[in-house]
C-alpha positions, -999 to +999 in steps of 0.1 A: +090+406-462+080+439-478+042+434-475+023+422-445-002+404-467+025+384-485+042+376-452+010+364-436+003+342-467+038+328-466+036+318-429+001+304-434+015+282-463+043+270-440+019+259-414-002+241-440+029+224-453+038+212-418+003+197-415+006+180-449-020+202-466+001+207-498-027+218-521-039+246-498-002+255-490+005+259-527-025+281-532-013+304-504+022+306-519+009+314-553-013+342-539+018+356-521+037+356-553+010+376-570+017+403-543+055+400-542+069+381-571+106+387-563+108+371-528+132+342-529+116+325-498+083+320-516+099+306-547+120+283-526+092+269-505+070+265-536+098+245-552+103+224-521+066+217-520+064+205-556+096+185-550+079+165-522+051+157-546+075+145-573+067+174-596+103+179-605+099+197-638+077+223-622+099+227-591+131+233-611+123+268-625+111+278-590+144+267-575+163+285-603+144+317-596+149+315-559+187+310-564+188+339-588+171+361-562+191+349-532+224+333-544+239+335-510+211+313-495+228+279-493+197+260-481+180+267-514+210+252-533+211+222-509+174+214-514+178+219-552+208+195-551+188+169-533+161+171-560+187+168-588+202+137-571+167+122-568+165+125-606+200+109-609+214+141-623+245+135-601+270+158-619+247+188-615+239+179-579+275+176-570+283+210-585+256+225-563+270+208-531+305+219-540+293+255-545+277+254-511+309+241-496+328+270-512+304+294-495+302+275-462+332+251-459+319+239-425+284+229-437+279+195-423+246+193-443+264+198-476+292+173-466+267+147-456+246+152-488+277+150-509+287+118-491+254+102-500+258+112-536+293+098-538+283+066-521+254+062-545+278+066-574+302+040-560+329+065-549+329+051-514+363+063-503+354+099-511+320+095-494+336+082-463+359+113-462+329+136-464+311+118-436+341+119-414+347+156-421+311+163-411+316+144-379+348+162-371+329+194-374+299+182-355+304+149-337+268+147-327+255+150-362+234+118-364+227+119-401+264+117-410+269+089-385+240+070-398+251+074-434+286+063-425+272+033-407+255+021-439+287+025-459+308+006-433+283-022-429+280-026-467+318-031-467+317-056-439+335-033-415+312-043-387+331-032-356+327+005-364+296+000-385+275-012-356+288+015-334+279+042-359+244+026-364+237+036-328+234+072-340+198+064-348+176+076-319+170+047-295+145+068-276+126+074-308+123+036-311+111+035-275+085+062-282+072+043-312+067+012-290+055+025-257+029+051-248+047+061-216+082+062-202+090+027-188+105+022-153+131-003-166+164+003-184+179-001-219+201-031-221+236-023-231+254-055-223+246-059-186+245-093-169+212-109-177+213-138-152+178-141-137+167-110-157+139-105-182+143-085-214+120-074-243+132-068-278+115-037-294+106-035-330+120-010-355+123-007-392+105-032-415+095-068-415+127-079-431+149-063-404+128-081-377+131-114-394+169-111-400+178-100-365+153-118-343+178-146-343+196-128-315+168-138-291+185-172-286+218-154-278+200-134-251+188-167-237+223-180-237+232-150-215+210-167-189+180-143-193+151-159-175+126-144-200+131-130-235+101-113-252+096-095-285+074-067-296+069-070-333+047-062-363+013-080-359+019-100-391+050-115-376+036-125-343+024-161-352+057-167-371+079-156-342+063-180-318+082-207-337+116-192-327+136-210-300+146-185-273+115-164-273+092-168-244+066-143-253+057-125-286+035-094-288+021-075-317+025-037-314-013-034-318-018-051-284-021-033-251+009-043-230+018-035-194+055-027-195+063-035-159+073-071-163+108-066-177+141-056-164+155-044-197+145-032-232+166-032-263+160-021-300+164-050-323+190-033-345+213-028-315+217-065-309+244-072-335+266-045-321+260-055-285+270-091-293+301-077-312+291-094-344+318-097-371+316-113-405+331-145-391+309-146-360+275-140-375+250-163-357+239-182-388+226-215-376+197-223-400+168-226-397+159-205-368+123-199-378+099-227-387+065-232-403+036-240-380+026-277-387-011-270-389-006-241-414+019-261-434-007-289-440-032-264-453-008-250-478+005-284-488-029-293-500-034-260-518-001-264-537-005-299-548-015-285-582+022-284-591+024-322-593+060-333-601+071-299-615+098-279-598+080-255-574+094-220-576+080-190-558+082-155-572+082-121-556+090-091-578+079-061-558+084-048-523+067-022-501+063+010-521+070+030-490+106+018-488+130+046-498+147+026-526+117+007-538+118+023-572+151+005-578+147-027-558+113-037-573+106-049-609+081-025-623+083-035-660+068-070-660+080-076-696+114-086-682+098-115-665+091-131-699+126-144-697+112-170-672+081-178-692+094-206-714+114-227-688+101-262-689+093-283-658+086-254-635+053-245-618+054-209-606+037-197-574+032-159-569+038-149-532+032-113-542+010-096-515-004-061-517+016-040-542+019-060-574-006-087-564-028-080-594+001-081-618-002-118-624-030-112-648-005-097-672+005-118-702+041-112-694+041-133-663+056-168-665+031-196-670+018-217-654+015-196-623-007-200-592-015-168-573-014-173-536-014-136-524-051-133-518-050-161-492-019-150-474-029-135-441+004-132-423+040-143-424+031-177-408+012-184-441+042-172-461+065-195-441+042-224-447+042-217-485+080-214-486+083-248-469+065-263-499+088-247-525+120-259-540+132-224-546+122-188-541+132-161-566+127-126-552+138-090-552+151-076-519+120-080-497+111-095-463+101-127-480+137-133-490+148-129-454+121-153-443+132-180-469+168-177-455+156-179-419+137-211-428+168-226-444+150-226-478+169-219-511+164-184-523+178-164-552+177-126-545+179-101-573+196-069-561+196-034-577+228-018-587+218+016-572+219+019-535+221-018-528+211-024-492+240-027-467+230-061-454+239-078-487+275-065-484+295-056-514+305-077-545+293-109-529+271-136-545+263-153-512+252-141-478+270-150-445+237-143-428+221-172-447+249-195-456+245-222-483+208-213-490+211-177-504+224-167-538+226-131-549+221-119-585+232-083-589+222-058-615+252-046-636+234-016-651+212+005-628+175+000-636+182-028-661+167-061-649+169-079-682+205-090-678+198-102-642+168-122-653+188-139-681+214-149-655+186-163-633+171-182-662+205-197-671+210-209-636+175-222-633+179-243-664+210-258-649+191-266-617+163-283-637 
């Protein structure tokens, strides 16, 4: 830095960004630019800051200026490439990643980022090559291992996929669950005869619902006690699972001295050497609590003799691919509005719950979201339905776990690995799950027309 004042403002801005104070950080960076307008680092950090806020149009000229001032700085080009990829400007992003690799052929960051771009544009063989090149250069590079795991699992190559998934930080899972280091060990397949084990939560509600089935397999290994630490909204539901002796919400105070082993839930498929043909898929493995079911049976009697169909069109907005997996334009739901003999029930909770007031929603429709308190309520509702139609959310996994018929509408862009590739069924939920896949990224209209056609056949 040429000027102490510009340098001090720059580092103050960095500290503010690290603390999440983006507005104050931007002010500092702009003040620094008034003093030294030709410093690439300031332009680059200003661009990155605006990128994090989704202000892509403003960030782009800042990235361009930073690259003009420091063409040899590959990190600037990498960050710019990520932003272009976020905007689906894949050709431009690929050009930047390739430029970085020309300057730094051994850049594992560029290889991994390029791999993600290639996988997102269905060039999976090329993506796999990038990930493996990165891992040859740096075997401990977790991001490349994790990205490769997603690709392998989506292809059903479970043997290596589960292994690569272990690149995620198990100790980070432990830190999220426990306030202090436990005096018991991580389970990695040891003999469980007479031992106790606790399954630790990670990821979202859907992951927990899909993989909690492995509790019964731990019991079959002769564990004397199997417990689960889960999201509070899942606690009541999980008490219905055979094989679980104790269920705790992560909002509870727990003394972690009562177990011999702990295990992250996403490690269980690999530890049990799960393959496509050996998925533990005996349904149902979760159940609706009888007393809760009776309440919802009375509440849903309004449907009379009509086909009872539940509808979920949005997921958690915090999910990384929610912009693609959720339906944001409710006009496309009009395709379902004129189907005779159907009474619709909205299970939408939180994000999208108020959308049912829109005229584009199918009618008649009964909104249940306001009275849903946890997943035990959702399970009881699903038990009263003939069918659930949903986007890729935890509710779809719950329907499958309950053995209820569910049609899942999947995005074309970055389809989640657990739905595999090119399939219209799910081996995780056999005979009850149907998958309806987008053919054009972002276009739900064709998918809804296909759903409508199949629903008319069902009626």
